[in-house]
DSSP file (Angstrom, degrees, kcal/mol; ACC not computed):
  #  RESIDUE AA STRUCTURE BP1 BP2  ACC     N-H-->O    O-->H-N    N-H-->O    O-->H-N    TCO  KAPPA ALPHA  PHI   PSI    X-CA   Y-CA   Z-CA
    1    1 A M              0   0    0      0, 0.0    55,-3.1     0, 0.0     2,-0.4   0.000 360.0 360.0 360.0 141.3   10.5    7.2    7.1
    2    2 A L  E     +A   55   0A   0     53,-0.2     2,-0.3   102,-0.1    53,-0.2  -0.925 360.0 174.2-113.5 139.8   10.1    3.5    6.2
    3    3 A R  E     -A   54   0A   0     51,-2.0    51,-3.3    -2,-0.4     2,-0.1  -0.960  41.1 -86.5-138.1 158.1   11.5    0.6    8.1
    4    4 A A  E     -A   53   0A   0     -2,-0.3    49,-0.2    49,-0.2     2,-0.1  -0.388  48.9-114.5 -63.0 137.8   11.1   -3.1    7.9
    5    5 A A        -     0   0    0     47,-2.6     2,-0.3    -2,-0.1    47,-0.1  -0.436  31.7-162.3 -71.0 148.5    8.1   -4.5    9.8
    6    6 A V    >   -     0   0    0     -2,-0.1     3,-2.7     1,-0.0     4,-0.4  -0.839  36.7 -95.8-126.9 166.4    8.8   -6.7   12.8
    7    7 A D  G >  S+     0   0    0      1,-0.3     3,-1.4    -2,-0.3     4,-0.3   0.796 120.2  64.6 -56.5 -30.2    6.5   -9.1   14.6
    8    8 A S  G 3  S+     0   0    0      1,-0.3     4,-0.3     2,-0.1    -1,-0.3   0.636  97.2  58.7 -69.5 -10.3    5.7   -6.5   17.3
    9    9 A D  G <> S+     0   0    0     -3,-2.7     4,-2.4     1,-0.1    -1,-0.3   0.594  79.7  93.2 -86.6 -13.1    4.0   -4.5   14.5
   10   10 A K  H <> S+     0   0    0     -3,-1.4     4,-1.8    -4,-0.4     5,-0.1   0.872  86.0  43.4 -53.8 -48.7    1.6   -7.2   13.6
   11   11 A D  H  > S+     0   0    0     -4,-0.3     4,-2.3     1,-0.2    -1,-0.2   0.870 112.6  53.3 -69.4 -35.4   -1.3   -6.1   15.8
   12   12 A L  H  > S+     0   0    0     -4,-0.3     4,-2.8    -3,-0.2     5,-0.2   0.938 107.5  51.6 -60.3 -46.9   -0.9   -2.4   14.8
   13   13 A V  H  X S+     0   0    0     -4,-2.4     4,-2.4     1,-0.2    -2,-0.2   0.898 110.7  47.9 -59.7 -42.3   -1.1   -3.3   11.2
   14   14 A R  H  X S+     0   0    0     -4,-1.8     4,-2.0    -5,-0.2    -1,-0.2   0.918 110.8  51.4 -64.9 -43.3   -4.3   -5.3   11.7
   15   15 A T  H  < S+     0   0    0     -4,-2.3     4,-0.4     1,-0.2    -2,-0.2   0.936 112.3  46.1 -58.8 -47.1   -5.9   -2.5   13.7
   16   16 A W  H >< S+     0   0    0     -4,-2.8     3,-1.3     1,-0.2     6,-0.2   0.918 111.7  51.8 -61.4 -43.5   -5.1    0.0   11.0
   17   17 A R  H 3< S+     0   0    0     -4,-2.4    -1,-0.2     1,-0.3    -2,-0.2   0.818 107.5  53.1 -64.7 -31.3   -6.4   -2.3    8.3
   18   18 A N  T 3< S+     0   0    0     -4,-2.0    -1,-0.3    -5,-0.1    -2,-0.2   0.464  76.6 120.2 -87.0  -0.4   -9.7   -2.8   10.1
   19   19 A H  S X> S-     0   0    0     -3,-1.3     4,-2.7    -4,-0.4     3,-0.6  -0.439  73.0-124.1 -60.9 135.8  -10.4    1.0   10.5
   20   20 A P  H 3> S+     0   0    0      0, 0.0     4,-2.0     0, 0.0    -1,-0.1   0.845 109.6  51.8 -54.4 -37.8  -13.8    1.6    8.6
   21   21 A Q  H 3> S+     0   0    0      2,-0.2     4,-0.6     1,-0.2    -4,-0.1   0.870 112.1  46.2 -68.8 -34.6  -12.3    4.3    6.4
   22   22 A V  H X4 S+     0   0    0     -3,-0.6     3,-1.1    -6,-0.2     4,-0.2   0.933 112.4  49.7 -71.1 -46.3   -9.4    1.9    5.3
   23   23 A R  H >< S+     0   0    0     -4,-2.7     3,-1.5     1,-0.2    -2,-0.2   0.874 103.4  61.8 -58.7 -37.3  -11.8   -1.0    4.7
   24   24 A A  H 3< S+     0   0    0     -4,-2.0    -1,-0.2    -5,-0.3    -2,-0.2   0.736 111.2  37.5 -64.6 -23.1  -14.0    1.2    2.6
   25   25 A V  T << S+     0   0    0     -3,-1.1    98,-0.5    -4,-0.6    -1,-0.3   0.190  98.5 103.4-113.3  15.3  -11.3    1.8    0.1
   26   26 A S  S <  S-     0   0    0     -3,-1.5     3,-0.1    -4,-0.2    96,-0.1  -0.597  77.2-124.3 -97.2 158.9   -9.7   -1.7    0.1
   27   27 A L  S    S+     0   0    0     -2,-0.2     2,-0.4     1,-0.2    -1,-0.1   0.712 109.7  39.2 -74.5 -20.7  -10.1   -4.4   -2.4
   28   28 A T  S    S-     0   0    0    120,-0.1    -1,-0.2     2,-0.1    -3,-0.1  -0.997  72.4-177.3-124.9 125.6  -11.3   -6.7    0.4
   29   29 A Q        +     0   0    0     -2,-0.4    -6,-0.1    -3,-0.1    -1,-0.1   0.414  41.0 108.1-111.1   1.4  -13.6   -4.8    2.8
   30   30 A H  S    S-     0   0    0      1,-0.1     2,-0.4    -7,-0.0    -2,-0.1  -0.347  81.1 -92.4 -75.1 161.8  -14.5   -7.3    5.5
   31   31 A E        -     0   0    0      1,-0.1     2,-0.5    -2,-0.0    -1,-0.1  -0.609  42.0-125.9 -74.3 130.5  -13.1   -7.0    9.0
   32   32 A I        -     0   0    0     -2,-0.4   -14,-0.1   -18,-0.2    -1,-0.1  -0.658  21.6-139.1 -82.6 124.2   -9.9   -9.1    9.3
   33   33 A S     >  -     0   0    0     -2,-0.5     4,-2.6     1,-0.1     5,-0.2  -0.366  23.3-110.6 -76.8 160.4  -10.0  -11.6   12.2
   34   34 A P  H  > S+     0   0    0      0, 0.0     4,-2.5     0, 0.0     5,-0.2   0.890 120.0  49.7 -57.3 -38.4   -6.9  -12.2   14.3
   35   35 A E  H  > S+     0   0    0      2,-0.2     4,-2.2     1,-0.2     5,-0.2   0.919 111.2  47.0 -68.4 -43.9   -6.5  -15.7   12.8
   36   36 A E  H  > S+     0   0    0      1,-0.2     4,-2.3     2,-0.2    -1,-0.2   0.915 114.6  47.7 -63.0 -42.5   -6.8  -14.4    9.2
   37   37 A H  H  X S+     0   0    0     -4,-2.6     4,-3.2     2,-0.2    -2,-0.2   0.918 109.9  51.9 -66.2 -43.0   -4.3  -11.7    9.9
   38   38 A A  H  X S+     0   0    0     -4,-2.5     4,-2.6    -5,-0.2     5,-0.2   0.904 110.7  48.3 -60.7 -41.7   -1.8  -14.0   11.6
   39   39 A A  H  X S+     0   0    0     -4,-2.2     4,-2.2     2,-0.2     5,-0.2   0.927 114.4  45.8 -64.7 -44.4   -1.9  -16.4    8.7
   40   40 A W  H  X S+     0   0    0     -4,-2.3     4,-2.9     2,-0.2     5,-0.2   0.936 113.5  50.2 -62.0 -46.6   -1.4  -13.5    6.2
   41   41 A W  H  X S+     0   0    0     -4,-3.2     4,-2.9     1,-0.2     5,-0.2   0.940 112.0  45.9 -58.7 -51.1    1.4  -12.1    8.4
   42   42 A D  H  X S+     0   0    0     -4,-2.6     4,-1.1     1,-0.2    -1,-0.2   0.919 116.5  45.0 -60.9 -45.2    3.3  -15.4    8.7
   43   43 A K  H  X S+     0   0    0     -4,-2.2     4,-0.6    -5,-0.2     3,-0.2   0.925 116.1  46.6 -64.1 -45.0    3.0  -16.2    5.0
   44   44 A T  H >< S+     0   0    0     -4,-2.9     3,-1.1     1,-0.2     6,-0.2   0.909 109.4  52.2 -66.3 -44.2    3.9  -12.7    3.9
   45   45 A M  H 3< S+     0   0    0     -4,-2.9    -1,-0.2     1,-0.3    -2,-0.2   0.765 112.6  46.8 -66.7 -24.0    6.9  -12.3    6.2
   46   46 A A  H 3< S+     0   0    0     -4,-1.1    -1,-0.3    -3,-0.2    -2,-0.2   0.519  91.3  97.2 -92.0  -6.9    8.4  -15.6    4.9
   47   47 A D    X<  -     0   0    0     -3,-1.1     3,-1.6    -4,-0.6    -4,-0.0  -0.742  60.0-157.1 -91.5 117.7    7.8  -14.8    1.2
   48   48 A P  T 3  S+     0   0    0      0, 0.0    -1,-0.1     0, 0.0    -4,-0.0   0.634  92.1  62.6 -68.8 -11.8   10.9  -13.4   -0.6
   49   49 A T  T 3  S+     0   0    0     22,-0.0    21,-2.4    20,-0.0     2,-0.3   0.284 100.6  66.5 -93.4  11.5    8.7  -11.7   -3.2
   50   50 A R    <   -     0   0    0     -3,-1.6     2,-0.3    -6,-0.2    18,-0.2  -0.938  57.1-170.0-130.9 153.1    7.0   -9.5   -0.6
   51   51 A R  E     - B   0  67A   0     16,-2.4    16,-2.6    -2,-0.3     2,-0.5  -0.994   6.0-161.7-137.7 138.9    8.1   -6.7    1.7
   52   52 A V  E     - B   0  66A   0     -2,-0.3   -47,-2.6    14,-0.2     2,-0.4  -0.989  16.4-177.2-120.5 121.7    6.2   -5.2    4.6
   53   53 A L  E     -AB   4  65A   0     12,-3.0    12,-2.7    -2,-0.5     2,-0.5  -0.928  20.2-137.3-121.5 142.5    7.4   -1.7    5.7
   54   54 A I  E     -AB   3  64A   0    -51,-3.3   -51,-2.0    -2,-0.4     2,-0.5  -0.862  15.4-142.3 -99.3 129.8    6.2    0.4    8.5
   55   55 A Y  E     -AB   2  63A   0      8,-2.5     7,-3.4    -2,-0.5     8,-1.0  -0.803  16.8-162.3 -89.7 125.4    5.8    4.1    7.8
   56   56 A E  E     - B   0  61A   0    -55,-3.1     2,-0.5    -2,-0.5     3,-0.1  -0.930   6.7-166.6-112.0 134.9    6.9    6.3   10.8
   57   57 A R  E >  S- B   0  60A   0      3,-2.5     3,-1.6    -2,-0.5    40,-0.0  -0.978  79.4 -15.5-120.9 118.3    5.8    9.9   11.1
   58   58 A Q  T 3  S-     0   0    0     -2,-0.5    -1,-0.2     1,-0.3     0, 0.0   0.893 130.2 -53.4  53.4  43.0    7.7   12.0   13.7
   59   59 A G  T 3  S+     0   0    0      1,-0.2    -1,-0.3    -3,-0.1    -3,-0.0   0.457 115.8 114.4  78.3   1.6    8.9    8.7   15.2
   60   60 A E  E <  S-B   57   0A   0     -3,-1.6    -3,-2.5     2,-0.0    -1,-0.2  -0.907  75.4-113.7-109.4 126.2    5.4    7.2   15.6
   61   61 A P  E     +B   56   0A   0      0, 0.0    -5,-0.2     0, 0.0     3,-0.1  -0.401  48.8 160.2 -55.3 125.9    4.3    4.1   13.6
   62   62 A S  E     -     0   0A   0     -7,-3.4    22,-2.8     1,-0.3     2,-0.3   0.372  49.6  -9.9-137.2   2.0    1.7    5.6   11.3
   63   63 A G  E     -BC  55  83A   0     -8,-1.0    -8,-2.5    20,-0.3     2,-0.4  -0.978  55.4-116.1 175.9 175.8    1.1    3.3    8.4
   64   64 A V  E     -BC  54  82A   0     18,-2.8    18,-1.9    -2,-0.3     2,-0.4  -0.994  11.8-161.8-137.5 141.4    2.2    0.2    6.4
   65   65 A V  E     -BC  53  81A   0    -12,-2.7   -12,-3.0    -2,-0.4     2,-0.5  -0.987  10.3-164.5-119.6 131.6    3.4   -0.3    2.8
   66   66 A T  E     -BC  52  80A   0     14,-2.8    14,-1.8    -2,-0.4     2,-0.4  -0.970   4.9-168.2-117.4 133.1    3.3   -3.7    1.2
   67   67 A F  E     +BC  51  79A   0    -16,-2.6   -16,-2.4    -2,-0.5     2,-0.3  -0.951  20.1 170.6-111.0 138.2    5.3   -4.6   -1.9
   68   68 A F  E     + C   0  78A   0     10,-2.2    10,-2.7    -2,-0.4   -18,-0.2  -0.935  48.9  34.7-147.4 167.7    4.3   -7.9   -3.5
   69   69 A D  E    S-     0   0A   0     -2,-0.3     2,-0.3     1,-0.2   -19,-0.2   0.867  75.2-179.4  52.3  38.8    4.9  -10.0   -6.6
   70   70 A L  E     -     0   0A   0    -21,-2.4     2,-0.5    -3,-0.1     7,-0.2  -0.535  14.1-171.8 -71.8 130.1    8.4   -8.6   -6.6
   71   71 A D  E  >> - C   0  76A   0      5,-2.8     4,-2.3    -2,-0.3     5,-1.6  -0.905   6.9-172.0-125.6  99.8   10.4  -10.0   -9.6
   72   72 A A  T  45S+     0   0    0     -2,-0.5    -1,-0.1     1,-0.2     5,-0.0   0.857  85.0  53.4 -62.8 -37.0   14.0   -8.9   -9.2
   73   73 A D  T  45S+     0   0    0      1,-0.2    -1,-0.2     2,-0.1    -2,-0.0   0.924 119.0  33.7 -65.5 -43.8   15.0  -10.2  -12.7
   74   74 A A  T  45S-     0   0    0      2,-0.1    93,-0.3    92,-0.0    -2,-0.2   0.694 103.7-129.8 -83.5 -19.9   12.2   -8.3  -14.4
   75   75 A G  T  <5 +     0   0    0     -4,-2.3    41,-3.2     1,-0.3    42,-1.9   0.850  63.1 129.3  73.0  34.6   12.4   -5.3  -12.0
   76   76 A T  E   < +Cd  71 117A   0     -5,-1.6    -5,-2.8    39,-0.2     2,-0.3  -0.831  23.9 147.8-123.0 159.4    8.7   -5.3  -11.4
   77   77 A G  E     - d   0 118A   0     40,-0.6    42,-2.7    -2,-0.3     2,-0.3  -0.976  32.4-121.5-173.8 171.8    6.4   -5.3   -8.5
   78   78 A W  E     -Cd  68 119A   0    -10,-2.7   -10,-2.2    -2,-0.3     2,-0.3  -0.817  25.8-166.1-121.2 161.1    3.1   -4.3   -7.0
   79   79 A W  E     +C   67   0A   0     40,-1.7    42,-0.5    -2,-0.3     2,-0.3  -0.960  14.0 173.2-146.7 164.3    2.3   -2.2   -4.0
   80   80 A G  E     -C   66   0A   0    -14,-1.8   -14,-2.8    -2,-0.3     2,-0.3  -0.953   9.3-177.3-159.1 164.5   -0.4   -1.1   -1.6
   81   81 A Y  E     -C   65   0A   0     -2,-0.3     2,-0.3   -16,-0.2   -16,-0.2  -0.988   8.6-173.0-159.1 162.1   -0.5    0.9    1.6
   82   82 A Y  E     -C   64   0A   0    -18,-1.9   -18,-2.8    -2,-0.3     2,-0.2  -0.969  17.1-134.1-156.0 163.4   -2.8    2.2    4.4
   83   83 A L  E     -C   63   0A   0     -2,-0.3     2,-1.9   -20,-0.3   -20,-0.3  -0.636  31.8 -98.8-115.5 166.8   -2.4    4.5    7.3
   84   84 A D     >  +     0   0    0    -22,-2.8     4,-2.9    -2,-0.2     5,-0.3  -0.636  48.2 178.8 -79.6  77.7   -3.3    4.7   11.0
   85   85 A N  H  > S+     0   0    0     -2,-1.9     4,-2.5   -69,-0.2     5,-0.2   0.893  73.0  49.0 -54.5 -45.7   -6.3    6.8   10.1
   86   86 A A  H  > S+     0   0    0      1,-0.2     4,-2.0     2,-0.2    -1,-0.2   0.947 115.8  41.6 -62.8 -49.6   -7.5    7.2   13.7
   87   87 A G  H  > S+     0   0    0      1,-0.2     4,-1.5     2,-0.2    -1,-0.2   0.903 116.8  47.5 -66.1 -41.9   -4.1    8.2   15.2
   88   88 A L  H  <>S+     0   0    0     -4,-2.9     5,-3.2     2,-0.2     6,-0.6   0.872 111.0  51.3 -70.0 -36.7   -3.2   10.5   12.3
   89   89 A E  H ><5S+     0   0    0     -4,-2.5     3,-1.1    -5,-0.3    -1,-0.2   0.921 108.5  52.6 -63.0 -42.4   -6.7   12.2   12.4
   90   90 A E  H 3<5S+     0   0    0     -4,-2.0    -1,-0.2     1,-0.3    -2,-0.2   0.860 113.1  43.7 -60.6 -35.9   -6.3   12.8   16.1
   91   91 A R  T 3<5S-     0   0    0     -4,-1.5    -1,-0.3    -5,-0.1    -2,-0.2   0.438 112.7-119.9 -88.9  -0.5   -2.9   14.4   15.4
   92   92 A G  T < 5S+     0   0    0     -3,-1.1    -3,-0.2    -4,-0.4    -2,-0.1   0.834  85.5 108.4  67.8  32.8   -4.3   16.4   12.5
   93   93 A A     >< +     0   0    0     -5,-3.2     4,-2.0    -6,-0.1    -4,-0.2   0.192  30.8 110.7-127.4  16.7   -1.8   14.8   10.1
   94   94 A L  H  > S+     0   0    0     -6,-0.6     4,-2.0     2,-0.2     5,-0.1   0.953  82.4  42.4 -64.1 -52.2   -3.8   12.4    7.9
   95   95 A F  H  > S+     0   0    0      1,-0.2     4,-1.8     2,-0.2     5,-0.2   0.939 115.5  48.2 -64.5 -47.0   -3.5   14.3    4.6
   96   96 A P  H  > S+     0   0    0      0, 0.0     4,-2.4     0, 0.0    -1,-0.2   0.882 110.5  53.8 -59.6 -34.4    0.2   15.2    4.9
   97   97 A A  H  X S+     0   0    0     -4,-2.0     4,-3.2     2,-0.2     5,-0.3   0.893 103.7  56.1 -66.3 -38.5    0.8   11.5    5.9
   98   98 A W  H  X S+     0   0    0     -4,-2.0     4,-1.8     1,-0.2    -1,-0.2   0.947 111.7  42.6 -55.1 -49.6   -0.9   10.3    2.7
   99   99 A M  H  X S+     0   0    0     -4,-1.8     4,-2.1     1,-0.2    -1,-0.2   0.909 116.4  48.5 -64.8 -41.8    1.4   12.4    0.6
  100  100 A S  H  X S+     0   0    0     -4,-2.4     4,-2.7    -5,-0.2     5,-0.2   0.913 109.9  49.1 -67.7 -44.8    4.5   11.4    2.6
  101  101 A I  H  X S+     0   0    0     -4,-3.2     4,-2.5     1,-0.2    -1,-0.2   0.897 111.8  50.2 -65.2 -38.6    3.9    7.7    2.7
  102  102 A Q  H  X S+     0   0    0     -4,-1.8     4,-2.5    -5,-0.3     5,-0.2   0.946 112.4  45.9 -64.3 -47.1    3.3    7.6   -1.1
  103  103 A R  H  X S+     0   0    0     -4,-2.1     4,-2.4     1,-0.2    -2,-0.2   0.928 114.1  48.9 -60.8 -44.7    6.5    9.6   -1.8
  104  104 A A  H  X S+     0   0    0     -4,-2.7     4,-2.3     1,-0.2    -1,-0.2   0.901 112.5  48.1 -62.9 -41.4    8.5    7.4    0.6
  105  105 A A  H  X S+     0   0    0     -4,-2.5     4,-2.5     2,-0.2    -1,-0.2   0.913 112.1  47.8 -67.4 -43.0    7.1    4.2   -0.9
  106  106 A V  H  X S+     0   0    0     -4,-2.5     4,-2.1     2,-0.2    -2,-0.2   0.915 112.9  49.2 -64.7 -42.2    7.8    5.2   -4.5
  107  107 A K  H  X S+     0   0    0     -4,-2.4     4,-3.4    -5,-0.2     5,-0.5   0.917 110.7  50.6 -62.3 -42.5   11.3    6.3   -3.6
  108  108 A Y  H  X>S+     0   0    0     -4,-2.3     5,-2.4     1,-0.2     4,-1.9   0.917 109.5  50.4 -61.2 -44.3   11.9    3.0   -1.9
  109  109 A A  H  <5S+     0   0    0     -4,-2.5     6,-2.8     3,-0.2    -1,-0.2   0.895 117.9  40.0 -60.6 -40.2   10.7    1.0   -4.9
  110  110 A R  H  <5S+     0   0    0     -4,-2.1    -2,-0.2     4,-0.2    -1,-0.2   0.928 129.1  25.2 -75.2 -47.1   13.0    3.1   -7.2
  111  111 A T  H  <5S+     0   0    0     -4,-3.4    -3,-0.2    -5,-0.2    -2,-0.2   0.838 131.3  29.6 -95.2 -35.1   16.1    3.3   -5.0
  112  112 A E  T  <5S+     0   0    0     -4,-1.9    -3,-0.2    -5,-0.5    -4,-0.1   0.888 130.8  32.4 -93.3 -46.4   16.0    0.3   -2.6
  113  113 A L  S   <S-     0   0    0     -5,-2.4    -4,-0.2     2,-0.0    -3,-0.2   0.672  94.0-142.6 -83.5 -16.9   14.2   -2.3   -4.6
  114  114 A K        +     0   0    0     -6,-0.5    -4,-0.2     1,-0.2    -3,-0.1   0.860  33.9 176.9  57.7  38.6   15.6   -1.0   -7.9
  115  115 A L        -     0   0    0     -6,-2.8   -39,-0.2     1,-0.1    50,-0.2  -0.423  33.5-154.4 -72.8 147.8   12.3   -1.6   -9.7
  116  116 A A  S    S+     0   0    0    -41,-3.2    46,-3.2     1,-0.3     2,-0.3   0.707  83.9  11.0 -87.7 -26.5   11.9   -0.6  -13.3
  117  117 A S  E     -dE  76 161A   0    -42,-1.9   -40,-0.6    44,-0.3     2,-0.4  -0.994  61.8-157.2-151.7 151.6    8.1   -0.4  -12.8
  118  118 A L  E     -dE  77 160A   0     42,-2.2    42,-2.2    -2,-0.3     2,-0.3  -0.997  13.9-164.1-131.9 126.3    5.7   -0.4   -9.9
  119  119 A D  E     +dE  78 159A   0    -42,-2.7   -40,-1.7    -2,-0.4     2,-0.3  -0.763  11.8 168.0-110.2 155.1    2.0   -1.3  -10.3
  120  120 A G  E     - E   0 158A   0     38,-2.0    38,-2.6    -2,-0.3     2,-0.4  -0.968  24.5-133.4-154.7 169.3   -1.0   -0.7   -8.1
  121  121 A E  E     + E   0 157A   0    -42,-0.5     2,-0.4    -2,-0.3    36,-0.2  -0.994  20.6 179.7-131.6 139.6   -4.7   -0.9   -7.9
  122  122 A T  E     - E   0 156A   0     34,-2.1    34,-3.1    -2,-0.4     2,-0.2  -0.993  36.1-107.5-137.2 141.1   -7.1    1.7   -6.6
  123  123 A L  E >   - E   0 155A   0    -98,-0.5     3,-1.9    -2,-0.4    32,-0.2  -0.529  29.2-132.7 -63.5 133.0  -10.8    1.9   -6.3
  124  124 A A  T 3  S+     0   0    0     30,-2.7    -1,-0.2     1,-0.3    31,-0.1   0.823 106.2  61.0 -58.5 -31.1  -12.0    4.5   -8.9
  125  125 A A  T 3  S+     0   0    0     29,-0.4     2,-1.9     1,-0.2    -1,-0.3   0.632  80.8  86.7 -72.0 -12.9  -14.2    6.0   -6.2
  126  126 A N    <>  +     0   0    0     -3,-1.9     4,-2.3     1,-0.2     3,-0.4  -0.498  56.7 168.0 -86.5  69.4  -11.1    6.8   -4.0
  127  127 A A  H  >  +     0   0    0     -2,-1.9     4,-2.6     1,-0.2    -1,-0.2   0.805  66.1  58.7 -58.4 -36.4  -10.5   10.1   -5.9
  128  128 A T  H  > S+     0   0    0     -3,-0.2     4,-2.3     1,-0.2    -1,-0.2   0.941 111.9  39.6 -61.2 -47.5   -7.9   11.5   -3.4
  129  129 A V  H  > S+     0   0    0     -3,-0.4     4,-2.9     2,-0.2     5,-0.2   0.878 112.6  56.0 -71.4 -37.2   -5.6    8.5   -4.0
  130  130 A V  H  X S+     0   0    0     -4,-2.3     4,-1.9     1,-0.2    -2,-0.2   0.931 111.6  44.9 -57.9 -44.7   -6.3    8.4   -7.7
  131  131 A D  H  X S+     0   0    0     -4,-2.6     4,-2.2     2,-0.2    -2,-0.2   0.913 112.4  50.3 -65.9 -43.6   -5.2   12.1   -7.9
  132  132 A L  H  X S+     0   0    0     -4,-2.3     4,-1.7     1,-0.2    -2,-0.2   0.908 108.9  52.9 -62.5 -41.1   -2.1   11.6   -5.7
  133  133 A N  H  X>S+     0   0    0     -4,-2.9     5,-2.5     1,-0.2     4,-0.5   0.931 109.2  48.9 -58.2 -45.7   -1.1    8.6   -7.8
  134  134 A A  H ><5S+     0   0    0     -4,-1.9     3,-1.2     1,-0.2    -1,-0.2   0.898 108.5  53.4 -62.4 -40.8   -1.3   10.8  -11.0
  135  135 A R  H 3<5S+     0   0    0     -4,-2.2    -1,-0.2     1,-0.3    -2,-0.2   0.820 106.7  53.0 -64.1 -30.0    0.7   13.6   -9.3
  136  136 A L  H 3<5S-     0   0    0     -4,-1.7    -1,-0.3    -3,-0.2    -2,-0.2   0.546 127.6 -97.4 -83.1  -6.7    3.5   11.1   -8.5
  137  137 A G  T <<5S+     0   0    0     -3,-1.2    24,-0.3    -4,-0.5     2,-0.2   0.526  71.2 148.3 105.5   7.1    3.6   10.0  -12.1
  138  138 A F      < -     0   0    0     -5,-2.5     2,-0.4    -6,-0.2    -1,-0.3  -0.552  33.3-150.5 -73.0 138.9    1.5    6.8  -12.1
  139  139 A E  E     -F  159   0A   0     20,-3.2    20,-1.9    -2,-0.2     2,-0.4  -0.877  19.7-110.1-110.7 144.2   -0.3    6.3  -15.4
  140  140 A E  E     +F  158   0A   0     -2,-0.4    18,-0.3    18,-0.2     3,-0.1  -0.582  33.1 177.9 -73.4 126.8   -3.6    4.5  -15.8
  141  141 A M  E     -     0   0A   0     16,-3.6     2,-0.3     1,-0.4    17,-0.2   0.834  60.3 -30.4 -95.6 -43.8   -3.2    1.1  -17.5
  142  142 A E  E     -F  157   0A   0     15,-1.3    15,-2.8     2,-0.0    -1,-0.4  -0.983  48.1-131.1-166.7 164.0   -6.7   -0.1  -17.4
  143  143 A R  E     +F  156   0A   0     -2,-0.3     2,-0.3    13,-0.2    13,-0.2  -0.963  27.0 172.0-122.2 143.9  -10.0   -0.1  -15.6
  144  144 A E  E     -F  155   0A   0     11,-2.1    11,-3.4    -2,-0.4     2,-0.5  -0.980  29.5-123.2-146.2 159.0  -12.1   -3.1  -14.7
  145  145 A T  E     +F  154   0A   0     -2,-0.3     2,-0.3     9,-0.2     9,-0.2  -0.913  32.2 178.3-105.9 128.6  -15.1   -3.9  -12.7
  146  146 A R  E     -F  153   0A   0      7,-2.7     7,-3.2    -2,-0.5     2,-0.7  -0.892  34.6-108.8-125.1 157.0  -14.8   -6.5   -9.9
  147  147 A D  E     -F  152   0A   0     -2,-0.3     2,-0.6     5,-0.2    -2,-0.0  -0.778  35.4-178.0 -84.4 115.9  -17.2   -7.9   -7.4
  148  148 A I  E >  S-F  151   0A   0      3,-2.6     3,-1.4    -2,-0.7  -120,-0.1  -0.950  74.1 -27.7-118.8 110.2  -16.2   -6.5   -3.9
  149  149 A D  T 3  S-     0   0    0     -2,-0.6    -1,-0.1     1,-0.3  -121,-0.0   0.875 127.9 -46.5  51.1  43.2  -18.5   -7.9   -1.2
  150  150 A G  T 3  S+     0   0    0      1,-0.2    -1,-0.3     0, 0.0    -3,-0.1   0.500 118.3 107.6  84.9   4.0  -21.3   -8.3   -3.6
  151  151 A T  E <  S- F   0 148A   0     -3,-1.4    -3,-2.6    -5,-0.0     2,-0.3  -0.964  72.9-122.6-119.4 125.8  -21.0   -4.9   -5.3
  152  152 A P  E     - F   0 147A   0      0, 0.0     2,-0.4     0, 0.0    -5,-0.2  -0.511  40.8-173.9 -62.9 125.0  -19.7   -4.3   -8.8
  153  153 A T  E     - F   0 146A   0     -7,-3.2    -7,-2.7    -2,-0.3     2,-0.4  -0.984  24.2-126.6-132.8 131.3  -16.8   -1.9   -8.2
  154  154 A E  E     - F   0 145A   0     -2,-0.4   -30,-2.7    -9,-0.2   -29,-0.4  -0.637  27.1-166.9 -80.9 129.0  -14.5   -0.1  -10.7
  155  155 A I  E     -EF 123 144A   0    -11,-3.4   -11,-2.1    -2,-0.4     2,-0.5  -0.928   9.6-148.2-116.7 137.8  -10.8   -0.7  -10.1
  156  156 A I  E     -EF 122 143A   0    -34,-3.1   -34,-2.1    -2,-0.4     2,-0.5  -0.937   5.8-153.5-108.6 123.9   -8.0    1.4  -11.7
  157  157 A H  E     -EF 121 142A   0    -15,-2.8   -16,-3.6    -2,-0.5   -15,-1.3  -0.854  22.3-177.1 -93.0 123.9   -4.7   -0.4  -12.5
  158  158 A T  E     -EF 120 140A   0    -38,-2.6   -38,-2.0    -2,-0.5     2,-0.3  -0.816  10.8-168.5-121.7 161.9   -1.8    2.1  -12.5
  159  159 A R  E     -EF 119 139A   0    -20,-1.9   -20,-3.2    -2,-0.3     2,-0.4  -0.994   9.3-159.7-149.2 142.6    1.9    1.9  -13.2
  160  160 A I  E     -E  118   0A   0    -42,-2.2   -42,-2.2    -2,-0.3     2,-0.5  -0.981  16.0-146.2-119.6 139.3    4.9    4.1  -12.8
  161  161 A I  E     -E  117   0A   0     -2,-0.4     2,-0.8   -24,-0.3   -44,-0.3  -0.885   3.4-156.0-106.5 132.7    8.1    3.5  -14.8
  162  162 A F    >   -     0   0    0    -46,-3.2     3,-2.1    -2,-0.5     4,-0.2  -0.845   9.7-169.6-106.3  92.9   11.5    4.2  -13.4
  163  163 A E  G >  S+     0   0    0     -2,-0.8     3,-1.7     1,-0.3    -1,-0.2   0.827  81.2  61.5 -54.9 -36.9   13.6    4.8  -16.5
  164  164 A E  G 3  S+     0   0    0      1,-0.3    -1,-0.3    -3,-0.1   -48,-0.1   0.685 107.6  45.1 -67.3 -15.7   16.9    4.7  -14.7
  165  165 A N  G <  S+     0   0    0     -3,-2.1    -1,-0.3   -50,-0.2    -2,-0.2   0.242  81.0 142.6-108.1  11.2   16.2    1.1  -13.6
  166  166 A A    <         0   0    0     -3,-1.7   -91,-0.1    -4,-0.2    -3,-0.0  -0.222 360.0 360.0 -57.2 140.1   15.0   -0.2  -17.0
  167  167 A R              0   0    0    -93,-0.3    -1,-0.2   -92,-0.0   -92,-0.1   0.399 360.0 360.0 -92.7 360.0   16.1   -3.7  -17.7
């Protein structure tokens, strides 16, 4: 289940984002300070082209989905997500949660945001997510190499089209 994030979720989201496994597959891999996170949170929560949703698994906050660069007229947007790796590993639910959060986010983009297309970026080395994206119908648009913390890193840009919402 996805629900709108509220201010009481702010510290959880930062904790999840700073987990070493999450940082290792993120486009920015440094540890996020409380000040940096607070500035991002405030800006993001006030931005009408963004949505922050909390993924709950069995009633427990377990991840976050962000939609950004939302363009209602064009029906386009971008997304990203990460999970409470530590908590889900402890409960033995990390892999099922990956599949569940992706399905829930794609459904939300299609049915709630009414997007015609949804774009994302994934590190090419993150094979599990690359495979899950393909299973959900995302197509590879392009690959590029970017500098991430001083290391040339291959990034895959993907897109899914929701024909029923075409503009």
